[in-house]
C-alpha positions in Angstrom: 87.3 66.0 93.7 86.0 65.4 97.2 86.3 68.0 99.8 88.1 65.3 101.8 90.8 64.3 99.0 91.0 68.1 98.2 92.1 68.7 101.7 94.7 66.1 101.9 96.2 67.2 98.6 96.6 70.7 100.2 98.1 69.3 103.4 100.9 67.8 101.5 102.0 71.2 100.8 105.2 72.7 102.7 103.7 75.4 104.7 105.4 78.6 104.1 104.5 82.0 105.1 104.4 83.8 101.9 101.4 85.9 103.2 103.8 88.7 104.5 103.1 91.9 106.2 103.9 93.7 102.6 101.5 91.2 101.3 98.7 92.1 103.6 99.3 95.8 103.1 98.6 95.5 99.4 95.9 93.6 99.4 94.2 96.0 101.8 95.1 98.6 99.4 93.4 96.7 96.6 90.3 95.9 99.0 89.8 99.6 99.8 89.3 100.6 96.4 87.7 97.6 95.1 85.2 97.9 97.8 84.1 101.1 96.4 83.3 99.3 92.9 81.8 96.2 93.8 82.4 94.6 97.6 82.6 90.9 95.9 85.7 92.2 94.0 87.4 92.7 97.2 86.3 89.5 98.9 87.4 87.5 95.7 90.5 89.0 95.0 91.6 88.2 98.7 90.8 84.7 98.5 92.4 84.0 94.9 95.7 86.1 96.1 96.1 84.1 99.2 94.9 80.9 97.9 98.1 80.3 95.5 100.4 81.5 98.3 99.0 79.4 100.8 98.1 76.4 99.0 100.3 75.5 95.8 103.9 77.0 96.7 106.4 74.4 97.9 109.7 75.6 98.6 112.3 73.0 98.2 115.8 72.6 100.3 117.8 73.8 97.3 116.1 77.1 96.8 113.9 76.1 94.2 109.7 76.7 94.5 108.0 73.6 93.3 104.1 75.0 92.1 101.2 72.6 92.2 98.6 73.4 89.3 95.7 72.7 92.0 93.9 69.6 92.2 96.4 67.8 90.1 99.6 67.1 92.3 102.1 68.0 89.4 103.6 71.2 88.1 103.0 72.4 84.7 105.7 74.6 83.2 102.9 76.9 81.5 100.6 77.0 84.7 103.1 77.5 87.1 104.3 80.7 85.5 100.5 82.1 85.1 100.0 81.2 88.8 102.6 83.6 90.2 102.9 86.6 87.4 100.3 88.8 89.2 102.8 88.9 92.1 105.4 90.6 89.9 104.2 94.3 91.1 105.1 93.2 94.6 108.3 91.8 94.2 110.1 95.2 94.5 108.3 95.8 97.6 108.8 92.1 99.1 112.0 90.6 99.0 110.5 87.1 100.3 108.0 87.4 97.1 111.0 88.2 94.8 112.8 85.3 96.1 110.0 83.0 95.6 109.6 84.0 91.8 113.3 83.3 91.3 112.9 80.0 93.0 110.1 79.3 90.5 112.0 80.3 87.5 115.2 78.0 88.7 112.7 75.0 89.3 111.4 75.3 86.0 114.7 75.6 84.4 115.8 72.5 86.2 112.7 70.9 84.4 113.6 72.1 80.8 117.3 70.7 81.5 115.7 67.2 82.5 113.5 67.0 79.3 112.4 70.1 77.1 109.7 68.0 75.5 107.8 67.7 78.8 105.1 69.9 79.8 104.7 68.7 83.7 106.8 67.2 86.0 106.5 65.7 89.6 108.2 67.1 92.8 110.8 64.3 93.2 111.6 61.5 90.8 109.0 59.6 92.0 107.6 58.1 88.7 104.0 59.4 89.3 101.8 60.6 86.5 101.1 58.8 83.1 103.8 56.4 83.3 102.3 53.9 80.6 102.7 56.7 77.8 104.5 55.8 74.7 107.3 58.3 74.5 110.6 58.8 76.4 110.2 59.1 80.1 112.0 59.2 83.1 110.8 59.3 86.8 110.5 63.1 87.0 108.1 63.5 84.3 104.3 63.6 85.3 103.6 64.2 81.6 105.4 64.5 78.2 102.9 66.5 75.5 105.0 68.6 73.7 103.6 72.1 73.9 105.7 75.1 72.3 104.2 77.5 75.2 105.6 75.2 77.8 108.9 76.6 76.9 107.9 80.3 76.5 106.3 81.0 79.5 109.5 80.3 81.8 111.4 82.4 79.7 108.6 85.1 80.1 108.7 85.1 84.1 112.5 85.1 83.9 112.5 88.5 81.9 109.7 89.9 83.4 111.1 89.5 86.7 114.2 91.0 85.4 112.2 93.8 84.0 110.0 94.5 87.1 112.7 94.3 89.7 116.0 94.1 87.9 116.7 91.0 89.4 119.3 88.8 87.4 120.3 85.7 89.8 117.8 83.6 87.7 120.1 83.8 84.6 122.5 81.1 85.8 124.4 78.3 84.0 121.3 76.2 84.3 119.0 79.2 82.5 122.0 79.1 79.7 121.7 75.7 79.0 117.9 75.6 79.1 117.9 78.4 76.6 120.3 76.3 74.3 117.8 73.2 74.6 115.0 75.3 73.8 116.7 76.9 70.7 117.8 73.6 69.7 114.5 71.9 69.9 112.6 74.7 68.0 115.0 74.3 65.1 114.3 70.6 64.8 110.7 71.3 65.0 110.6 73.4 62.0 110.8 70.1 60.5 109.0 67.5 62.3 109.9 64.6 59.8 113.3 64.7 61.4 112.1 65.0 64.9 112.9 62.1 67.6 109.5 62.9 69.4 106.3 60.9 69.3 103.6 60.4 72.0 100.7 58.0 72.5 98.7 57.2 75.4 97.8 53.6 74.9 95.0 53.8 77.9 93.4 57.2 77.0 89.7 57.2 76.6 90.0 60.5 74.4 92.0 60.3 71.3 92.9 63.9 71.7 95.2 62.6 74.6 97.8 61.3 72.0 98.8 61.8 68.6 97.7 60.2 65.2 100.1 58.5 62.8 101.8 56.4 65.4 102.3 59.1 68.0 103.8 61.3 65.3 100.7 63.3 64.2 99.3 64.7 60.7 101.8 65.3 58.1 102.9 69.1 57.8 104.9 71.2 55.3 107.9 73.2 56.3 106.9 76.7 57.0 109.4 78.3 58.9 107.1 78.2 62.1 107.9 75.5 64.8 105.8 72.6 65.4 103.7 71.6 68.3 102.1 68.5 69.3 99.6 69.7 71.6 97.8 72.9 72.5 97.9 74.6 75.9 94.7 72.9 76.6 96.8 69.6 76.5 94.7 68.3 73.9 96.6 67.4 70.6 97.0 69.9 67.7 94.8 69.4 64.7 97.3 71.0 62.2 100.3 71.2 64.3 101.5 74.8 63.5 99.9 76.4 66.5 99.8 79.7 65.6 99.3 81.6 68.9 102.3 79.6 70.3 104.4 80.4 67.4 103.3 84.1 68.2 104.6 83.6 71.6 107.7 82.0 70.6 108.2 85.3 68.6 108.1 87.4 71.7 110.2 85.3 74.1 113.0 85.1 71.3 113.1 88.8 71.5 113.5 88.5 75.3 116.5 85.9 74.7 118.3 88.4 72.6 117.9 91.2 74.9 119.2 88.8 78.0 122.3 87.4 75.9 123.4 91.0 74.5 122.7 93.1 77.7 123.2 90.8 80.8 125.1 88.0 79.4 127.2 87.5 76.7 126.7 85.1 74.1 126.8 85.9 70.4 125.8 82.5 68.9 122.6 82.4 71.3 121.6 85.7 70.2 122.4 85.0 66.3 120.3 81.9 66.6 117.3 83.3 68.6 117.2 86.2 65.7 117.3 83.5 63.0 114.6 81.6 64.6 112.3 84.7 65.4 112.5 86.0 61.3 111.9 82.6 60.2 108.7 81.9 62.4 107.7 85.5 61.9 107.7 85.1 58.3 105.9 81.7 58.5 103.0 83.6 60.5 102.7 85.8 57.7 102.9 83.6 54.9 100.8 80.4 56.2 98.9 81.9 59.0 96.8 85.0 57.6 93.5 84.2 56.0 90.4 85.4 55.2 87.2 84.7 57.0 83.5 84.3 55.9 83.1 88.1 55.8 86.3 88.6 53.8 88.4 90.1 56.8 92.1 89.2 57.2 92.5 87.3 60.3 94.9 84.9 61.8 94.2 81.2 61.9 94.4 79.2 64.9 96.4 76.5 63.3 97.8 75.7 59.9 99.7 72.9 58.5 101.8 74.5 55.8 99.7 72.4 53.1 96.6 74.7 52.7 94.9 73.6 55.5 93.5 75.5 58.6 91.3 76.0 61.6 89.4 79.6 62.2 88.7 79.3 66.0 90.3 79.9 69.3 90.4 78.0 72.6 89.9 79.5 76.4 93.5 78.1 77.1 96.7 80.6 76.9 98.5 81.1 74.5 95.4 81.8 72.5 94.5 84.1 69.5 92.6 86.4 71.8 96.0 86.6 74.0 98.2 87.8 71.5 98.1 91.3 72.4 98.5 90.5 75.9 101.3 88.3 75.5 103.1 91.2 73.6 103.0 90.0 69.8 101.4 93.1 68.6 99.3 96.3 70.1 95.7 95.9 71.1 94.8 98.4 68.5 96.4 96.5 65.6 93.9 96.4 62.7 94.6 92.4 61.9 94.1 91.5 65.8 91.1 93.5 66.3 89.6 91.8 63.0 90.8 88.4 64.5 89.2 89.1 68.1 85.9 89.7 66.4 85.7 86.7 64.7 86.7 84.6 67.7 84.2 86.8 69.9 81.5 85.4 67.7 79.8 82.4 66.3 82.6 81.7 63.9 84.3 80.4 66.6 82.7 77.1 67.5 83.7 77.6 71.0 82.2 80.9 71.6 79.0 80.1 73.6 76.2 82.4 74.4 73.8 81.9 77.2 71.5 83.0 79.8 74.2 84.2 82.5 77.3 84.7 80.1 78.9 84.6 77.0 82.5 83.9 76.5 85.0 81.4 75.1 85.3 77.6 76.1 87.4 74.7 75.0 87.3 71.4 73.5 88.9 70.3 76.6 85.7 70.8 78.8 82.1 70.2 77.7 80.0 71.9 75.0 78.4 75.2 76.4 81.0 75.6 79.2 82.7 79.3 79.4 86.1 79.3 81.1 86.9 82.2 83.8 90.3 82.7 82.2 89.0 83.7 78.7 86.6 86.3 80.3 89.7 87.5 82.2 91.5 87.7 78.7 88.8 89.8 77.0 89.2 92.2 80.0 93.1 92.2 79.8 93.0 92.8 76.1 91.0 96.0 75.7 91.5 99.9 77.0 87.9 100.2 77.4 87.6 100.4 81.7 83.9 99.9 81.0 84.4 96.3 79.2 87.2 95.6 82.2 84.5 96.3 84.9 81.8 94.2 82.8 84.3 91.2 82.9 85.2 91.5 86.4 81.5 91.6 87.5 80.6 88.5 85.2 83.7 86.6 86.9 82.3 87.4 90.3 78.6 86.4 89.5 79.7 83.1 88.2 81.7 81.3 91.0 78.5 79.2 92.4 78.9 81.0 95.4 82.5 79.6 96.0 84.5 83.1 95.6 87.0 81.4 93.9 87.3 80.8 90.0 86.7 77.7 88.1 87.8 76.1 84.9 84.6 76.3 82.7 80.9 76.7 84.2 77.8 76.3 82.0 76.6 79.3 80.1 73.2 79.0 81.5 73.6 78.0 85.2 77.2 78.4 87.3 76.4 75.8 89.7 77.6 73.4 86.9 81.5 73.6 86.5 84.6 72.0 86.3 87.7 72.2 88.7 87.1 73.0 92.3 90.5 74.2 92.9 92.4 75.8 89.9 95.0 78.4 90.8 95.3 79.6 87.4 92.0 81.1 86.6 92.2 82.6 90.4 95.2 84.5 89.5 93.6 85.7 86.0 90.8 87.5 88.2 93.6 88.9 90.3 95.8 90.5 87.5 92.4 91.7 85.8 91.4 93.5 89.0 95.0 95.2 89.5 95.0 96.0 85.6 91.6 97.6 86.4 93.2 99.7 89.0 96.3 100.5 86.7 98.6 98.3 88.5 100.5 96.9 85.7 103.2 94.2 85.0 106.1 95.8 82.7 106.4 93.5 79.9 108.7 95.6 77.8 111.8 98.2 77.9 111.1 101.9 78.1 
């Protein structure tokens, strides 16, 4: 993307002063302590923390907030949560930030009610995006690649906003109807043979942008888990029971049960969520636990319920690496640690080691490109402060002098990178830095 085009996209945003005095005070607090460790941390934090507030948030007339992913003029349900999650610790200090987060949740559930199979949406019903995809479409949809995590993330943000601030206004009628649609879809996709969903991109130059078998994907057996067409990379699944996303579903199904038994009163939703959670969890235990080449019991990345599986991990989140961060298990869980050791090694074909960095990449980007968000996730899934510091320094030293994060960069030379403007990894750096200084986001009660 040229600098001129980037500027034009940024200028399309509705300017809203979210960099409030409380935000500035918070940034000054972080900068003061970061300077003592590494002055680059402070500069990059300030750049990243304000970049999202100033460039991608677009408040709407109805009080909701539309969130650009960065250099693509669309709102991804997944990305938009990760982009604003690090503002949660500020939400109790700053009403404007809290209402911004409420507005993001409400916009997300507006979209889920339009089509729970879609992953990315337009700001208005303008028919922008991939209009020639072979799937059910309407003018609001930028892209309709079905990904489990696209439904998990908005539920996560709604619940974490409640946990961290006590706010409940996000739990409105559209939230309830959206949850009902999510639960219904996940039940349908436990047996994809009876699903109405299909997707093919007839003008795609990458086969991973569509599903095989006339847009239905490869055959799967019933496992109790719920099917996904695509990974959080937006690339198609190989075996369609995407284990990290099913783990995430187990976590948010617990959130749903809490919401509808303590804040809202709906026994049917609680019962449905509990049944789904149990079936998915049992499916993970039965089908997704495998032995690696060293005889260790680990989680596979994908399985099909027919005996096929993939041992790997991808930089995009949810990932196996991120399962402890998402709350599926504790960091010191034995099977998680064995899985972590596997995917942070050459057993994972997307783990690259080079002259300037080692880390996880993705099939979505060129070979030997390491992702900043995967480096951040290594830091967020350890209790070792020295490792957190190492990952922060690695991220700071691989921005190609831009002092903002990118998608992927070459393991031998960070001058070669993808995506000049990508809000998600910017905020992952912020979250890791905050975590390093023990500024935590509350993710469970008690």
